[in-house]
N, C-alpha and C positions, 0 to 999 in steps of 0.2 A: 289829188294834186301830187305830182311827183316830188319825192324827197328833195332833189337838188334844187327845185324851185323854192320850196319852203325854206331850205337852209340859206339860199341866196337872199330871200326876202328878210330873213331874220338877221342877216349879217353876223353870223356866228363869229365869235372871237376865239382866240387861242385858249382863253380862260375856261371855256365850257363847250362841251360836246355832249350830245345826248347819249346816254348809256345804251338805249335801244332806239334806233331811228324810227321804228314803227310806232313807238309811244309818242314821239314828236308828231308824226303824221296824224295819228289819232287825235291828239290834243288840238292840233291846228284845225282839223275837221270839226271837232266838238265846239270849239270857240266860234267857228264860222257858222255852224248850224244854229247855235244859241243866238248869235247876233241876227241871223236871218229871221228866227222866230220872234225876237223882240221887235225887229223892224216891221214884221207883218202885224203884230199886235198893236203897235203904235200907228201903223199905216203911214210911216214917214218915208221920205225920199232917201236915196243912198247917201246923200251928203250928210244928212242928220245922223244916221247910224254910224257913219264914218267918224264924225266929230265926237260922238259918244265913245267910240272905241279908242280914239286918240286920247280923250280925257281920262279914260280908265288907265291906259298905258302910261300916261304922264304921272299918275299917282304912284305907279311902281317906280318910275324913274326918280321921282322926288324922294321916295322912301330910301332908295339906294344912295342917293346923294346925301340925304340927312344922316344915314348910318355912317357913311364915309367921313362926313364932316365931324360927327360926334367922336369917331375913333381917332381922328387927327387931333381934335381938341383934348381928348383924354391923354393921348401920347404927349402932347405939348405940356400938359399939366404935370405929367410924371417926370419930365426932364428937369 
């Protein structure tokens, strides 16, 4: 998949840009291949693997939110 499509799908922010765009492309392909392998092993429809991937992504989002909340609480406690 072309880099510009991957970058667009990831909605990159100004906060982060890949050091090496090829690493990003390779990582995206690796995740996709892994998900396709899991889907094949489970013999599940696209919707199921899609929900699984969203669930995994949500754990990362929640972790970031938790870290930010903790940092804000710590900062408030120090004031």
